[in-house]
C-alpha positions as CSV (number, residue, x, y, z in Angstrom):
1,M,18.1,12.7,63.6
2,T,15.6,10.4,62.0
3,T,16.4,9.1,58.4
4,V,13.4,8.8,56.0
5,T,14.0,6.0,53.6
6,V,12.1,6.1,50.3
7,A,11.1,2.7,48.9
8,P,11.5,2.2,45.2
9,P,8.5,1.9,43.2
10,A,6.9,-1.5,42.8
11,P,7.5,-3.3,39.6
12,E,3.7,-3.1,38.9
13,E,3.8,0.7,39.4
14,E,6.9,1.0,37.1
15,E,5.3,-1.1,34.4
16,T,2.2,1.2,34.7
17,R,4.4,4.3,34.1
18,V,6.1,2.8,31.2
19,A,2.7,1.8,29.7
20,R,1.4,5.4,30.3
21,R,4.4,6.9,28.8
22,A,4.2,4.5,25.6
23,W,0.5,4.7,25.0
24,P,0.5,8.0,23.2
25,V,3.1,6.8,20.8
26,V,1.3,3.5,20.4
27,R,-2.0,5.4,19.8
28,L,-0.2,7.7,17.4
29,V,1.1,4.8,15.3
30,L,-2.3,3.0,15.2
31,T,-4.2,6.1,14.1
32,S,-1.8,6.8,11.4
33,L,-1.8,3.3,10.1
34,G,-5.6,3.1,10.2
35,T,-5.7,6.5,8.3
36,A,-3.1,5.1,5.8
37,V,-4.9,1.9,5.3
38,T,-8.1,3.7,4.6
39,V,-6.5,6.1,2.1
40,F,-4.7,3.3,0.3
41,V,-7.8,1.1,-0.1
42,L,-10.0,4.0,-1.5
43,A,-7.3,5.3,-3.8
44,T,-6.6,1.8,-5.1
45,F,-10.2,1.0,-5.6
46,A,-10.6,4.1,-7.6
47,T,-7.5,3.5,-9.6
48,F,-8.7,-0.1,-10.4
49,A,-12.3,1.0,-11.2
50,L,-11.0,3.7,-13.7
51,G,-8.9,1.0,-15.3
52,A,-11.9,-1.4,-15.5
53,A,-14.1,1.5,-16.9
54,S,-11.6,2.3,-19.6
55,G,-13.1,-0.3,-21.9
56,S,-9.8,-1.6,-23.1
57,N,-10.0,-5.1,-24.4
58,P,-6.6,-6.8,-24.8
59,A,-8.1,-9.9,-26.4
60,A,-9.7,-7.9,-29.2
61,V,-6.4,-6.1,-29.8
62,A,-4.2,-9.1,-29.6
63,L,-6.3,-11.4,-31.8
64,G,-7.2,-8.7,-34.4
65,E,-10.3,-8.0,-36.5
66,V,-10.4,-11.6,-37.8
67,A,-11.0,-13.0,-34.5
68,T,-14.4,-14.4,-33.5
69,Q,-16.4,-13.6,-30.5
70,E,-15.6,-17.1,-29.1
71,D,-11.8,-16.4,-29.4
72,V,-12.1,-13.0,-27.7
73,D,-14.2,-14.5,-24.9
74,R,-11.6,-17.3,-24.5
75,L,-8.8,-15.0,-24.1
76,N,-10.7,-12.8,-21.8
77,A,-11.1,-15.8,-19.6
78,V,-7.4,-16.3,-19.5
79,F,-6.8,-12.7,-18.4
80,G,-9.6,-13.0,-15.9
81,L,-11.7,-10.3,-17.3
82,D,-14.8,-12.4,-17.3
83,R,-15.0,-12.5,-13.5
84,P,-17.0,-9.9,-11.3
85,F,-15.2,-6.5,-10.9
86,L,-14.9,-6.9,-7.0
87,L,-13.3,-10.3,-7.2
88,R,-10.7,-9.0,-9.6
89,Y,-10.0,-6.1,-7.3
90,L,-9.6,-8.2,-4.4
91,D,-7.4,-10.6,-6.2
92,W,-5.4,-7.6,-7.5
93,I,-4.7,-6.2,-4.1
94,A,-4.0,-9.7,-2.6
95,G,-1.4,-10.2,-5.3
96,A,0.0,-6.6,-4.8
97,L,0.7,-7.5,-1.1
98,T,3.0,-10.3,-2.2
99,G,4.6,-8.4,-5.0
100,D,2.4,-10.0,-7.7
101,L,0.8,-7.2,-9.9
102,G,0.0,-9.5,-12.8
103,N,1.5,-9.6,-16.4
104,S,1.5,-7.1,-19.1
105,W,-1.2,-7.6,-21.6
106,F,1.2,-7.1,-24.5
107,T,4.6,-8.1,-23.5
108,T,3.5,-10.8,-20.8
109,I,6.4,-9.3,-18.8
110,P,5.5,-9.3,-15.1
111,V,4.4,-5.9,-14.0
112,S,6.4,-6.0,-10.8
113,Q,9.4,-6.6,-12.9
114,S,8.9,-3.5,-15.1
115,I,8.2,-1.4,-12.0
116,A,11.3,-2.7,-10.1
117,Q,13.4,-1.5,-13.0
118,A,11.8,2.1,-13.2
119,F,11.0,2.6,-9.5
120,P,14.6,3.6,-8.4
121,V,14.7,6.4,-11.0
122,S,11.4,8.1,-9.7
123,L,12.3,7.4,-6.1
124,S,15.8,9.0,-6.6
125,I,14.2,12.1,-8.2
126,A,11.5,12.5,-5.5
127,G,13.9,11.9,-2.7
128,G,16.5,14.4,-4.0
129,A,13.6,16.9,-4.4
130,I,12.6,16.4,-0.9
131,L,16.1,16.7,0.4
132,L,16.7,19.9,-1.5
133,A,13.3,21.5,-0.4
134,L,14.2,20.9,3.2
135,V,17.7,22.2,2.8
136,F,16.8,25.3,0.8
137,G,13.6,25.7,2.7
138,F,15.1,25.7,6.2
139,A,18.1,27.7,5.2
140,G,16.0,30.5,3.6
141,G,13.4,30.4,6.5
142,V,16.0,30.7,9.3
143,L,18.0,33.4,7.3
144,A,14.7,35.5,6.8
145,A,13.6,35.2,10.4
146,V,17.0,36.0,12.0
147,N,17.5,38.9,9.7
148,R,13.8,40.1,9.9
149,G,13.1,43.3,8.1
150,S,16.6,43.4,6.4
151,I,17.6,43.1,2.9
152,I,18.2,39.4,3.3
153,D,14.7,39.0,4.5
154,R,13.3,40.8,1.6
155,A,15.5,38.9,-0.9
156,V,14.6,35.5,0.6
157,T,10.8,36.5,0.5
158,L,11.1,37.6,-3.3
159,L,13.0,34.6,-4.2
160,S,10.4,32.3,-2.5
161,T,7.6,34.1,-4.2
162,V,9.2,33.8,-7.6
163,S,10.0,30.0,-7.0
164,A,6.5,29.2,-6.1
165,T,5.0,30.7,-9.3
166,V,7.4,28.7,-11.7
167,P,5.9,25.2,-12.6
168,A,8.3,22.4,-12.4
169,F,8.2,21.6,-16.0
170,V,9.1,25.2,-16.9
171,A,12.0,25.2,-14.4
172,A,13.0,21.9,-16.0
173,I,13.2,23.3,-19.4
174,A,15.1,26.5,-18.4
175,L,17.5,24.3,-16.4
176,I,18.2,22.1,-19.6
177,L,18.7,25.3,-21.7
178,L,21.0,26.8,-19.2
179,F,23.2,23.8,-18.5
180,A,23.2,22.3,-22.1
181,Y,24.7,25.5,-23.6
182,A,25.7,28.1,-21.1
183,I,27.1,26.1,-18.2
184,P,27.5,22.5,-19.2
185,I,28.2,21.2,-15.8
186,F,25.5,18.6,-15.3
187,P,24.1,16.1,-17.7
188,V,20.7,17.2,-19.0
189,A,19.3,13.8,-20.1
190,G,19.7,10.2,-19.2
191,Y,20.2,8.2,-16.0
192,V,23.2,6.5,-14.4
193,P,22.4,3.7,-11.8
194,P,24.3,4.1,-8.5
195,Q,25.8,0.7,-8.8
196,Q,27.6,2.0,-11.9
197,S,28.7,5.3,-10.7
198,I,27.7,7.2,-7.6
199,I,29.2,10.6,-9.0
200,G,27.3,10.0,-12.2
201,W,24.1,9.0,-10.4
202,L,24.3,12.2,-8.2
203,S,25.0,14.4,-11.2
204,C,22.1,13.2,-13.3
205,L,19.7,13.8,-10.3
206,V,20.7,17.4,-9.6
207,L,18.7,19.3,-12.3
208,P,15.5,17.3,-12.2
209,S,15.5,17.2,-8.3
210,L,16.3,21.1,-8.3
211,A,13.5,21.8,-10.9
212,L,11.0,19.8,-8.8
213,S,12.0,21.2,-5.4
214,L,11.3,25.0,-6.0
215,D,7.7,25.2,-5.2
216,A,8.2,23.0,-2.1
217,S,11.2,25.0,-0.8
218,A,9.6,28.3,-1.3
219,D,6.5,27.2,0.8
220,I,8.7,25.8,3.6
221,A,10.9,28.8,3.7
222,R,7.8,31.1,4.1
223,Q,6.2,29.1,6.7
224,L,9.3,28.5,8.6
225,R,10.0,32.3,8.6
226,T,6.6,33.0,10.1
227,S,6.6,30.3,12.8
228,L,10.3,31.0,13.7
229,V,9.6,34.9,14.0
230,G,6.7,34.1,16.3
231,T,8.8,31.6,18.4
232,L,11.5,34.0,18.9
233,R,9.1,36.4,20.5
234,E,8.0,33.8,23.1
235,N,8.8,34.5,26.9
236,F,11.1,31.4,27.1
237,I,13.4,32.7,24.4
238,T,13.7,36.0,26.3
239,G,14.5,34.1,29.5
240,A,17.1,32.2,27.4
241,R,18.7,35.5,26.4
242,V,18.6,36.7,29.9
243,H,20.4,33.7,31.2
244,G,23.3,34.4,28.7
245,L,22.6,31.7,26.0
246,G,24.1,32.5,22.5
247,P,21.9,33.4,19.6
248,S,23.0,30.2,17.7
249,R,22.1,27.9,20.6
250,I,18.8,29.7,21.2
251,I,17.8,29.3,17.6
252,W,19.0,25.7,16.9
253,R,18.2,24.1,20.3
254,H,15.2,26.0,21.5
255,A,13.5,28.0,18.9
256,L,13.8,25.8,15.7
257,P,12.5,22.5,17.0
258,I,9.2,24.3,17.9
259,A,9.1,26.3,14.7
260,A,9.9,23.3,12.4
261,A,6.5,21.5,13.0
262,P,4.4,23.7,10.7
263,A,7.3,23.7,8.1
264,L,7.1,19.8,8.2
265,A,3.4,20.0,7.8
266,V,4.0,21.9,4.6
267,L,6.3,19.2,3.3
268,A,3.5,16.7,4.1
269,V,1.1,18.6,1.9
270,Q,3.8,19.0,-0.7
271,T,4.7,15.3,-0.9
272,P,2.0,14.0,-3.3
273,R,3.0,16.9,-5.6
274,L,6.7,16.0,-5.5
275,I,6.0,12.4,-6.2
276,G,3.7,13.2,-9.0
277,G,5.9,15.8,-10.3
278,A,8.9,13.4,-10.5
279,V,6.9,11.2,-12.9
280,I,6.6,14.3,-15.3
281,T,10.0,15.8,-14.5
282,E,11.8,12.5,-15.4
283,M,10.0,12.5,-18.8
284,I,11.5,15.9,-19.7
285,F,15.1,14.7,-18.6
286,G,14.7,11.5,-20.6
287,M,15.0,9.3,-17.5
288,P,13.5,5.7,-17.6
289,G,11.3,6.0,-14.6
290,L,7.7,5.3,-13.8
291,G,6.6,8.3,-15.9
292,Q,7.9,6.9,-19.2
293,L,6.5,3.4,-18.2
294,A,3.1,4.7,-17.5
295,N,3.1,6.8,-20.6
296,R,4.0,4.0,-22.8
297,S,1.8,1.7,-21.2
298,A,-1.2,4.2,-21.4
299,L,-0.7,4.8,-25.0
300,Q,-0.7,0.9,-25.7
301,G,-3.8,0.4,-23.4
302,D,-1.8,-1.8,-21.1
303,I,-4.1,-1.4,-18.1
304,P,-2.2,-3.8,-15.6
305,V,1.1,-1.8,-16.0
306,V,-0.8,1.5,-15.5
307,Q,-2.6,0.3,-12.5
308,G,0.7,-1.0,-11.0
309,V,2.5,2.1,-11.5
310,L,-0.4,4.1,-9.8
311,L,-0.6,1.6,-7.0
312,V,3.1,2.1,-6.2
313,T,2.7,5.9,-6.4
314,I,-0.1,5.8,-4.1
315,A,1.9,3.6,-1.8
316,M,4.8,6.0,-1.8
317,V,2.7,9.0,-1.0
318,V,0.8,7.2,1.9
319,I,4.1,6.0,3.4
320,I,5.9,9.2,3.2
321,G,2.9,11.2,4.5
322,V,2.5,9.0,7.5
323,S,6.2,9.2,8.3
324,I,6.2,12.9,8.3
325,N,2.8,13.1,10.3
326,I,4.5,10.8,13.0
327,V,7.6,13.0,13.1
328,I,5.5,16.2,13.4
329,S,3.4,14.6,16.3
330,R,6.5,13.3,18.1
331,T,8.1,16.7,17.8
332,S,5.1,18.6,19.0
333,G,4.8,15.9,22.0
334,T,8.3,16.4,22.9
335,V,8.1,20.2,22.9
336,R,5.1,20.0,25.2
337,S,6.7,17.8,27.6
338,A,9.7,19.9,27.7
339,A,7.4,23.0,28.5
């Protein structure tokens, strides 16, 4: 009997295989980063242009009506407002990359310092809303799909429809009225930093995050139900049942990873709304986040602070959107490879 010995692949062949497997991931990351940079530059350029076109002149406001034109011109030179627009934009972006967003025109406090104090509040609300949207959306979508045509399915569909039609600020006001008088469980105003009290921090985030998450959770639930119902009709699901796999394993291990990609795509679309809505919701609940900072600065005409808040908001939207797109692409690629 002749024994056939299979030689191991050469190191060059192994490196080629690794490179081929890694290239889709590298290409995905490079494409996502290219898109993110393009969106970020265009959005920040528009933001800076709107601030420059506002006509706000801090020198005239600071010096008053008795100031001469020479005094105004001298202070404008101090603020750098006498330089060409494009140079000011490039300096602003270059400074932003190093954490320098300039100083407030009226308080002279560094803009980055003011944003650093307000940013955790807005990020906490937006993060809580995204988490609740995922939990409620996936729970509702799975329940509706598994119990398709039943009263549970109809109840989830009705609740999703109602939730999608209620604006976040209306839901916020309703929650304040409910929990301020009828069920005083959660605080309806104020903010507690996590370093002061974790329980207090979580408690003050429940209502604003819940009010903000309703629309996104409704869209996720409806999309997940549709995609999961279609996935459960696929041939490989029938084969899994024939082989004796339990319903829970079929849903969580085989059907849900495929059906989750469209639902995550909905979350990617909803992310800008959640971040923008956090700015409005925090004002309703009296939380010292980016919303209050931007509103106060806008009323004063403090353009550097407003531009800094918008830049941070744009960066949040871009980063979260790119992260979700990479997760969706990797999930789809894993499913195709498994198939």
